[in-house]
N, C-alpha and C positions, 0 to 999 in steps of 0.2 A: 442475443443480439440479432437484429434484423438487418440484413444487407440487401439492398435493392440495386440492380444494375441492368443495363441493356447490352445485348450482344448482337452484332450483325455479322452474318456469315454468308459466304457465297455458295449458292446451290451448286454442287459438283456435277449436276446433270442427271444423276440417277437417284437423287434423294426424293423419296416419295412421302414420308411422314415423320413426325416426331411425336413422342408421348411424354406429357408432363402432368404429374399428379393424376394419372389415370385417364387423361383426356388426349385423344389422338387428333392431330391436325394433319390434313392431307396437303401435299404439294404436287404440282405437275412437274414433269421433267423440264426444268428451265434453268437458265444460268443466272436468273435474277437474285438479288440479295434477299435474305430472310432476316427480319428483325425479331429478336427474342427478348422479352422482358420478364423478369422473374424476381422473386424475393426468397432469400435463403435465411433460415434460422440456425444459429449455431451458438456455442457457449464460449469456449476458450481456445487459444492456441491456433493450430493450423487445421484447415479443413479442405477437402476436395469435393467438388460438385461436378457430376457428369450429366450432360444433356443426352437423353436417350433418343436416338433417331432410328428410323427404319429404312433400310435400302433393300429393295426387291423383296419386301415382306419379312426381312430378318432384322430384329432390333440390335443396334450396335451403339456403343458409347462413342459417338463421333467427335464430341467436343468435351474437354475436361478443363475445369478452372481450379487452380490451387491458389489460395490466399493465405498470407501470413499476417497475424495480428499480435499486438503486444499483450502481455499478461503480467500483472503486478502481484508481488508477494512481499509483505513486510515481515522482517525477521529481527529477532533479538534473543540471544546472540545469533550471529550468522548461521543459517541452516535451521534455526528454530522458528517456524512460522507463527505469526500472530494473525488470526483470522480477521477479516473485515467485520467490524462490530465487536471484536474481542477486547480483552483486557491484558495489559502488561503490568504485572505487580512488581513494584520496586522494593518491597520489603521495608526494613527499618532505615530511616535516614535521620541525620542530625539537624536540629533546628538551627537556621541561620547559616548553614553551610551549602554552598552551591554544588550541585551535582550535575555531571555531564553524562548523558546517555547517548550511545551510538546505535542507530538503527540501520539495517541493511535493506535496500530496495532491490529485490531480485526481479529481473524480467525473464520469465520462463517462456515467453513467446518468441516468434521468429521475426518480429518487426520492432523498430525502435520504440521505446516507451518514453513519452515526454511528460515529465513531472512538472506541472505548471505552477503549483504553489503548495506550501506546507504551512498550516496555521494551527494555533492552539486556541481553545475556547473553554468556557465553563470552569475556570480555576476555583478550587476550594482549598483554602488554607495553604496556598502555594503561589509563587510568582514564577512565570516562565520568561526568562530574560533574553533567550536567544534560540533561534532555529536556523541552522546553516549547514549547507546551502539550502535555499528554499525553492529552487527550481533548477532542473538539470535534465539531461537526456541519458537514458540507459540503453545501450545497444542490445541487439537481439541475443538472448541467452547469456546476458551479462548481469552485473550488479554494481551498485554504487551505495554510498553511505551518506547519512546526514546526522548532525549532532543536535541534541536538545539540552539546554541548560536550564535547570529550575532550582528554586530554593524553598524549603519548607519554612513557613512563617512562625507557627506556634506549635506547641505539643498537641498531638492529636492526629487524626487521619487527614490525608490530603488526596486530591485527585485533579486531573484536567484531561481534556480531550485533544487528540491530534486528528487533523483532517488532511489527507494527502490527495490532491487533485491531479488527475492525469488523463491520458487518452486511452486508458484501458476500456475495453468494450463493455464489460458489465460491472466494473468496480471503479467507475470514474471518480467517485469520492470514497476513498478508503478511510474509515474511521476506527480509531482505537482509543480506549480509555486507559490512562496511566494513573496508578494509585499506589498508596503505601501508608506508612505511619511513622511516628517519631521513634527515635532510639531511646528506649527507657533506660538502658544501661548508661548511655552518655549523660542523660539528665541526672541519674543517680550519682554518677561520679562527680559531676559538676557541683551538685548540691553538697556532696561530702567535702569537696575542696573548700567551699564557702564556709561550711560549719567548722572545719578544721582550722582555717585561717582565723575565724572569729574566736575560737577557743584559745588559740595560741596568743592572741592579743590580750585576752582576758587573764591568762595565767602568767604572762610575762612579768618578771620581778620589777618593782618600781625602785628607782634610785632616790635615796634620801639625801637632800642637800646638806652639806657640811655646815656645822654651827661654828661661827667665829666669835 
């Protein structure tokens, strides 16, 4: 992430220079304000940036800025991270039966994480009927959950994508693929029941009407 900002400080009177990226800027002994513009590159979490100044020839860290940023982590189950761009395998599911999956959104950063939307896309042999809640705020170093309800349509493999949009610095669109297959054992048992019921009807004794 690139963070750009301006900082204005008051020259304390003995400030003579500051060094940024190997370049030294000289100042006279004055009480006028000094405007500093810089861009900082960082990845996740909390960072501290020091402005190196020189007073009477000795470099000191006269000004230090600490910033907190949110950091998203999707988990299922809680504590087991699913990487951005990763896959969440659902294993075997039953055709026609709604499945509810709970995901945890952990904020490992020191600033609030604003989840603005959660959407599904690219369904394959599956319907996603509900995602709730689809927007919420997770406090610093806290977590929240959301539920996804889907139904496998036909025997075979299935998959769909989830996109979690937030104010995370470097994972503003967190994408995971959810996939799985049908439960062969459930299909086998259902087929056996159909066959058994059919055979029972075939072998049931017929009643002969009485002759009068």
